[in-house]
C-alpha positions in Angstrom: -49.3 -28.5 5.0 -47.7 -25.1 5.0 -48.7 -21.4 4.6 -49.4 -20.1 1.3 -46.3 -17.9 0.2 -48.4 -15.0 -0.9 -47.1 -12.2 1.7 -50.1 -11.9 4.0 -51.9 -14.8 3.3 -52.1 -17.1 5.9 -53.8 -20.3 4.4 -52.6 -23.8 4.9 -52.0 -25.5 1.8 -49.9 -28.8 0.5 -47.9 -26.5 -2.3 -46.2 -23.7 -2.3 -49.4 -21.7 -2.8 -53.4 -21.5 -1.9 -55.8 -22.3 -5.1 -56.4 -18.8 -5.1 -52.9 -17.4 -5.1 -51.7 -20.0 -7.7 -54.3 -19.0 -10.0 -53.5 -15.3 -9.4 -49.7 -16.0 -9.8 -50.6 -18.3 -13.2 -52.7 -15.4 -14.9 -50.0 -13.3 -13.5 -47.5 -14.9 -15.7 -49.0 -14.6 -19.4 -50.4 -17.3 -21.7 -48.4 -20.5 -22.5 -47.6 -18.5 -25.7 -46.6 -15.4 -24.0 -44.1 -17.2 -22.0 -42.2 -18.4 -25.6 -43.9 -22.2 -25.5 -45.5 -22.3 -28.9 -46.1 -24.9 -32.0 -42.2 -24.7 -33.1 -40.8 -25.1 -29.2 -43.8 -28.0 -28.7 -42.2 -29.8 -32.2 -38.6 -29.3 -30.7 -38.9 -30.3 -27.4 -40.8 -33.5 -29.1 -38.2 -34.2 -31.5 -35.3 -33.6 -28.6 -37.4 -36.0 -26.5 -37.1 -38.8 -29.0 -33.5 -38.0 -29.5 -33.4 -38.7 -25.8 -35.5 -41.7 -26.3 -33.0 -43.3 -28.9 -29.9 -43.1 -26.8 -28.8 -39.8 -28.4 -26.6 -37.9 -26.5 -27.5 -34.1 -25.9 -25.3 -31.5 -24.3 -26.6 -28.4 -22.4 -26.1 -25.5 -24.6 -25.1 -23.1 -21.1 -22.4 -25.2 -19.3 -21.7 -28.1 -22.8 -21.9 -31.0 -20.4 -24.3 -34.2 -21.2 -28.0 -33.7 -20.5 -29.5 -37.0 -19.1 -33.5 -37.2 -19.6 -34.4 -37.1 -16.1 -32.9 -33.4 -16.3 -34.0 -32.5 -19.7 -35.3 -28.8 -20.7 -35.6 -27.2 -24.0 -34.1 -23.4 -23.5 -34.7 -20.6 -24.5 -33.0 -17.3 -24.9 -32.9 -15.2 -21.1 -32.8 -11.9 -23.3 -35.8 -13.0 -26.2 -37.9 -15.8 -25.5 -39.1 -16.2 -28.7 -35.7 -17.7 -29.5 -34.9 -21.3 -28.7 -31.2 -22.0 -27.9 -31.7 -25.8 -27.1 -31.1 -28.2 -24.9 -30.3 -27.5 -21.1 -30.5 -28.6 -17.4 -33.4 -28.1 -16.0 -32.3 -27.7 -12.8 -28.8 -26.8 -12.6 -28.9 -24.2 -15.5 -32.7 -23.3 -16.5 -34.4 -23.0 -12.9 -31.0 -21.7 -11.4 -30.3 -19.4 -14.1 -30.3 -15.4 -12.5 -31.2 -14.1 -15.8 -28.4 -11.5 -15.7 -28.7 -11.8 -19.9 -28.6 -14.2 -22.3 -24.9 -16.1 -22.1 -25.4 -17.6 -25.4 -21.9 -17.2 -28.0 -24.7 -15.5 -30.7 -25.8 -12.8 -27.8 -21.5 -12.3 -26.4 -20.3 -12.4 -30.0 -22.8 -9.3 -31.1 -22.2 -7.4 -27.7 -18.3 -7.6 -28.5 -18.9 -6.6 -31.9 -20.7 -3.2 -30.5 -18.1 -3.0 -28.1 -15.3 -2.1 -30.9 -17.7 0.3 -32.5 
């Protein structure tokens, strides 16, 4: 057991937040669709999982290395969550991302073209 992460809450919980603050954090995050997880996302994710199940090799759009099934995530654009870039590592690339601007080549190319204007 540990103390809830929410500042000022002293409730002990087996998770990171007590039930009350876990619900509040979930509400604040928005709906599944607001966070960019729509029917298209679900379809693409299912297709990737099927490909991994057949033994196909998927590479991470962020770092370019192989994504293994146990560490798979379908990655969104850091700047626009309606854009899905492709497979990425769940821990190393998705959860560890600092969200300092999307590094996808399409965005980098667009930024470079804007700089030359």
